[in-house]
N, C-alpha and C positions, 0 to 999 in steps of 0.2 A: 504494500500500500504506500502510495506517495504522500509526501507532506501536503497538507491542504493549503498551506500558505505559498511556498515556493514552487511546488509541484515538480521538483527536480530530484530531491533526495528521498530516501526511504523514511517513513514516519516511524520513529523509535520512541517517542514520548506521547503518552496518551493521558489526558486528564479531562475532568468535567468542570464546567463553570455554570453557576446559577445566576441569571440576570432576569430581574422582574418575574420571579417565580417560575422561570423556565430553565430547564437543564439543557446545557449545550455541551456536546462531546467534541473534544479537539484531538487531532492526531497530527503531530508536527515532527519535523526533524529536530535534532538537538540544537542547531544554530537558531532556527526560528523560535523554538521554545524559549531559549534564553533571551531572545529579543522581545518576546511576547510579555514576559514577566520576569522581574529580577528575583522572584521567589523560586523560580524553577531553575535549579542548579544542574550542572552536568552530573551525570551519574558518578558517584564516588566509589562505585564497586569496581575496583581495578585488580582485585585479588583473583588468582586462579583457583579453581576448585581444588587443585593439589595443595596449594598453600593453606587453604581453609581447612581441609581434612587433616593436614599435618599439624596445624595448631590445635585442632580438636583432639587428635590422638595424643599430643603432648600433654594437654590438660587432663585427659583421662588417665594417662600413665602417672602423672604427678599426683593425682587424687588417689590412685591405687597405692603408690609408694607411701603417701601420707597415712593411709589406712594401715598399711603393712607395718609402719613404724610404731603404731599404737599397740600392736600385739607384742608383748614381751614375756619372756620366761621369768617367773618369780625367783628362780634359783640362781641362774647365771646372768640374767639381765639382757641377754641378746634379744634383739627384735627380729621379727620375721623378715623385715627388709634387709637387715644385716646378714641373716642366713642366706637370703637369695643372692646377695652380692658376693659373699665369701664361698658359698657352696658347701659350708660345713655347719653342723649344729654345735651348740656350745656345751651341752650336757645331756644326760639321759632323760631329763625332765622335759626337754624341748619337744619330744615326741607327743607328750600330752598337751603341752602349751599350744603347739601349732597343729594339732591333730586334724582339724577341718581343712586348713590350708594345705597341709602335707598330703592329705588324701586327694584333694583336687589336683595337686602338682603331679603326684604319681599317676593318677588316672590320665592326665594330659600327656605325660611322657610315655607311659607304657600302653595306653589304650584300655587299661582295666585297672581296678584297684585290688584284684585278686591275683596272687601269684599262681600261675599254672605250671611254669617250668617245663623242662623236657625230661622224659623218662626213657630209659632204654626200652627197646621194643619188647623184651622179655617181661619187664615189669608191667608194661601197658597191657599185654595179653593176660597176665595174671590178674590184674585189677579188673579187667573186663569179665573174666570168669568168676571172680569173687562177687561182682555185682549181679551176675546172672544167677549164681547160687543163692544169694540173699533173696532175690525176687522169687525163685522157685520155692524156697523155704517158707516164705510168706504165703504163697499160693497154697502150699501143702497144709499149713495151719488153718487157712480159711476153709479149705475143702473138708478137713477132718471136723472142724467145728460145725460145719453145715451137714455133717454126716453123709457126704458124697464120697464114699469109700473107693469106688472104682476110679473116679477122677484122682483121688489122693494117691492111689497105687500107681497110676501113670506118672504123676508128678514125682513120686518117690523114685521111680525108675529113671526119670530124666535127671534127677539129682545125682543118683549113683553113676549114671553114664557120664555126666559132666565132671564128677569127682575123679572117675577113672581116667578120663581124658586129661584132666588137670595134673594128676600124679603120674601120668605116663604109663599106666598099667594096661 
C-alpha cells in the first residue's frame, strides 16, 4: 500500500485521528508521518530479534543463577550455583540439600533418573528367567487358591521345565 500523502513510498505508519467526532484512518510513509505531526517519531525499534532473544536469555540465566545461589548446604555452606561452577559437591550432606536440583540435573544429563547400567548377557538371561519364574509362581498360587487343580498342575510343570532349563539339567 502506498503512502496516501506522497503516493510514492510504501505506507509503514498507520494511525487514527478523530476530528469532529469522526474517525479518520491514515496510512503514511515514515517521512510524511513525521511531517504530519511532531508527535509521530520514527520507529525506535532498531534491535534485531537475535539481540532481543539474547538479552532475554541472559536475564533468564541471571535469574536462575540468583535462585541457585539461594540454595545452600547447612553443613559446608556451598551453594548450588557454586557446585554447578566447580562441578564438585562440598560434603555428603549436599546430596540432601540439593536433592531436587540434582535429580533434574541427572535426568537432563542421562535421560533418566534411574540407573539401568549394563549387565553381561548371562546375567540378563538369568534375570529374565527369574522374572518368568516369579510370575509362574504367582499364577500357581492363584490357581490353587481358586481350586483349579488341572491348571495348577500345568503351571507347576512349566515351573519345573523353566527351572531345569535355568540349571542346565
